[in-house]
Structures are given as structure tokens and as C-alpha cells.
C-alpha positions in Angstrom: 56.9 142.4 223.7 57.0 138.9 225.3 55.4 138.8 228.9 53.0 141.7 228.3 51.1 139.9 225.5 50.3 136.9 228.0 48.5 139.3 230.5 46.0 140.1 227.7 44.9 136.3 227.8 44.4 136.4 231.4 42.0 139.4 231.1 40.3 137.9 228.3 39.6 134.5 230.3 38.4 136.8 233.2 35.9 138.6 231.2 34.7 136.0 228.8 35.0 132.6 230.8 33.3 130.7 227.9 36.6 130.6 226.3 39.5 128.5 227.6 42.7 129.9 229.1 45.0 128.0 226.9 43.0 129.3 223.7 43.4 132.9 224.9 47.1 132.4 225.8 47.9 130.9 222.4 45.8 133.8 220.7 47.7 136.4 222.8 51.1 135.3 221.1 49.8 134.0 217.7 51.9 136.5 215.7 54.8 135.5 217.4 53.9 131.7 217.0 53.5 132.5 213.3 56.9 134.1 213.4 58.4 130.9 214.5 56.9 128.9 211.7 57.6 131.3 208.9 61.2 131.4 210.1 61.6 127.7 209.5 59.7 128.0 206.1 62.5 130.5 205.2 60.0 133.4 205.0 61.0 135.4 208.0 64.6 134.2 208.9 65.9 135.6 212.3 69.4 136.7 213.0 71.7 136.3 214.6 71.4 132.4 214.3 73.4 131.8 217.5 71.2 132.0 220.8 74.5 133.3 222.7 75.1 136.1 220.2 71.5 137.5 220.3 70.4 140.6 222.0 67.2 142.6 221.7 69.1 145.4 220.0 70.8 143.1 217.3 68.0 140.8 216.4 67.0 141.3 212.9 63.8 140.0 211.2 61.4 141.2 208.8 58.0 140.0 210.1 56.3 140.3 206.8 53.6 137.7 207.0 53.3 137.4 210.8 53.3 140.9 212.0 52.8 143.5 209.1 49.5 145.4 209.0 48.0 144.1 205.7 48.5 140.4 206.8 47.2 141.3 210.2 43.6 141.8 208.5 43.7 138.2 207.2 44.8 136.9 210.7 41.9 138.9 212.3 39.4 137.1 209.9 40.8 133.7 210.6 40.7 133.8 214.5 37.3 135.3 214.4 36.2 132.3 212.5 38.1 129.9 214.6 36.7 131.5 217.9 33.1 131.4 216.5 33.3 127.8 215.4 35.3 126.2 218.4 33.1 128.0 221.0 29.9 128.6 219.0 30.0 132.2 220.2 30.3 135.3 218.0 31.5 137.1 221.1 34.4 134.8 221.5 35.2 135.4 217.8 35.2 139.2 218.5 37.4 138.7 221.4 39.8 136.8 219.5 40.1 139.6 217.0 40.6 142.0 219.9 43.6 139.9 221.3 45.2 139.7 217.8 44.8 143.6 217.5 46.1 144.4 221.0 49.1 142.3 220.2 49.9 144.6 217.3 49.4 147.7 219.4 51.5 146.7 222.2 54.4 145.7 219.6 53.9 149.2 218.2 55.2 150.6 221.5 57.5 147.9 222.6 58.7 145.5 220.0 60.5 145.0 216.8 59.7 147.3 213.7 56.7 146.4 211.8 55.6 147.9 208.5 52.5 148.2 206.4 53.5 145.3 204.2 57.3 144.8 203.7 60.5 146.9 204.6 60.0 149.2 201.7 56.6 150.3 202.9 55.7 152.8 205.7 56.8 151.8 209.2 54.2 150.6 211.7 56.0 150.7 215.0 58.6 152.6 217.0 61.1 149.8 216.7 62.2 150.4 220.3 63.8 146.9 220.7 66.5 148.3 218.3 66.4 152.0 219.1 66.0 152.0 222.8 65.7 148.4 224.3 65.6 149.5 228.0 62.7 151.8 227.3 60.9 149.1 225.5 61.3 146.9 228.4 60.2 149.5 230.9 57.0 150.1 229.0 56.4 146.2 229.0 57.1 146.0 232.6 54.7 148.9 233.6 52.0 147.5 231.2 52.5 143.9 232.7 52.3 145.2 236.3 49.2 147.3 235.6 47.4 144.4 233.8 48.1 142.1 236.7 47.1 144.4 239.3 43.9 144.7 237.6 43.6 141.1 237.1 44.0 140.1 240.7 42.0 143.1 241.9 39.1 141.9 239.7 39.4 138.3 241.0 39.1 139.4 244.6 36.0 141.5 243.7 34.5 138.3 242.1 35.3 136.1 245.2 38.2 134.1 243.3 40.5 132.6 246.0 44.2 132.5 245.3 47.0 131.3 247.8 49.9 133.8 248.2 52.2 131.2 246.7 50.0 130.8 243.6 49.8 134.7 243.1 53.7 134.8 243.5 54.1 132.0 241.0 52.1 133.8 238.4 54.0 137.0 239.0 57.3 135.1 238.9 56.5 133.9 235.3 56.1 137.5 234.1 58.9 138.5 236.0 61.1 135.9 234.4 60.0 137.3 231.1 61.1 140.7 232.0 64.4 139.8 233.6 65.2 137.7 230.6 64.8 140.5 228.1 66.8 142.8 230.6 69.7 140.5 230.6 70.1 140.3 226.8 68.8 143.9 226.0 72.1 145.1 224.7 74.7 142.5 225.6 74.7 138.7 224.6 75.1 135.9 226.9 78.3 135.2 225.1 79.5 138.7 226.3 78.0 138.3 229.6 79.3 134.9 230.6 82.4 134.9 228.3 81.2 131.9 226.4 83.8 130.8 223.7 82.7 130.1 220.0 81.2 126.5 219.5 78.5 124.9 217.7 76.8 121.9 219.3 74.1 122.0 216.5 71.3 123.0 218.9 72.4 126.4 220.3 70.4 128.3 217.7 68.3 131.3 218.4 64.9 130.2 217.5 64.7 127.0 219.5 65.6 129.0 222.5 62.7 131.4 221.9 60.3 128.7 221.3 61.3 127.0 224.5 60.8 130.4 226.4 57.5 131.1 225.0 56.4 127.3 225.6 57.6 127.3 229.0 55.7 130.6 230.0 52.6 129.4 228.2 52.7 126.0 230.1 53.4 127.7 233.6 50.6 130.4 233.2 48.0 127.8 232.0 48.9 125.6 235.0 49.2 128.3 237.7 46.3 130.5 236.6 43.9 127.6 236.4 44.7 126.7 240.0 42.2 128.6 242.2 41.2 127.4 245.6 37.6 128.1 244.9 36.1 129.6 241.9 33.7 131.8 243.3 32.2 132.5 246.8 28.4 132.9 247.0 27.5 136.4 248.1 24.8 136.7 250.7 
């Protein structure tokens, strides 16, 4: 799951304002950010290597350290300590753990296959990106839409003011994530756009993913933070 994870950060910031939005956004995608790191360390190599050949259904990676169930326990302990130390709040530490746990749950239903610890152990996911990518995207779209509806509805109840343009910008960021996945669900950009084989040295898959995640994170942090008024005083 890509866009759906980011919605959990918005809800966390809404319910626990002591934490910062950028912190929650990073945590919501922490396992994927670790995946990028471990890819370059040679621990979770992702194929195909060429971004133009990649699809959701043919992307292959054993996310042993970033996403499997046993390492998850380690990451839970780490983020609890980080949240508690940075914000001097046990509550934020617990919320940090919840975000990491929810990432795993969402990936179970809409994401790559994960395991208990390694490909030879029990499966911990449906693996819909490979088995049924369009169903995986539908699940993510429904979850994202529901989470955004709840987020905006709660803001309205709490007197938070947003312009229509700002709301559309936030929705567009999530829409981009869904559309991007739809485009490459089963057909690569090379097939779609009839791109010939070539190697410029930077058309590799991982930098493309990192750019996508980074752009979405930046845009959400920018647009979500821009409220016209933070609160209306109720009489």
C-alpha cells in the first residue's frame, strides 16, 4: 500500500496534536523507507531493476528485515522509544507503535507478500499485488477515501477551516498515488508508452519509488499544514 499509509499519519496528527505531522508521515511509511535503505545495502534487492519494466504484479522483493513479522517487534520497540524521547510523551510513543502496526495490517490486505521471518516461513499477507493487483488497489482506494472523509469531517466538527483548493490539493496527492498504481498494475511504462530498451544510468526502479514517496510526503506536509484558521472559538 502506498497512499493509504499516509492517511494514517493525518489521523494520528488530528488525534494527537502534540506530535508533528512530518514525524507521523515518516512513521506511517517507515517500513517502506527501511526497505529502500536495505535495498541499497543488498539485503532486500528489488527487481525488476529498470523502472520502465516494473509493474505491481512483477515486482519481486523479500522484505525480510523491513516488513516481516519478527523484525516488526524490533521496530515497534524502536519507534516507541523515539516517540517518547522526542516528544517526552509515552502517549506519542504508543501512537508511534500503532502507526507501525497499522502499516503491517494494511499491507496484509493490500501489498506485497510478507512472512513471519523469511520466504521459507509462514506467509503473513495475501500478496494481492502479485495475485490480484486491481483488487489490492481497490482496497487501498476505499480505505484512503474513507480515512480522508473521516479526517475532513472531524476537522469540520473541530472548527478547522480549509479552502476548497486546499482540500482538493490534499485529495489530489492521494489520487496521484492511486492512479500511479493503476497505470502500472499489470503493464509497465515500457509497454504502455512503447519505450525502447536503453540505459541512461538513472532509470532504475528504486530511485523512482523514492522520488514518488518523497514527493507525496512533501506535498502532504505542505498542504495539510495550511489551514486558514486552526480553531474557531465556540460560544
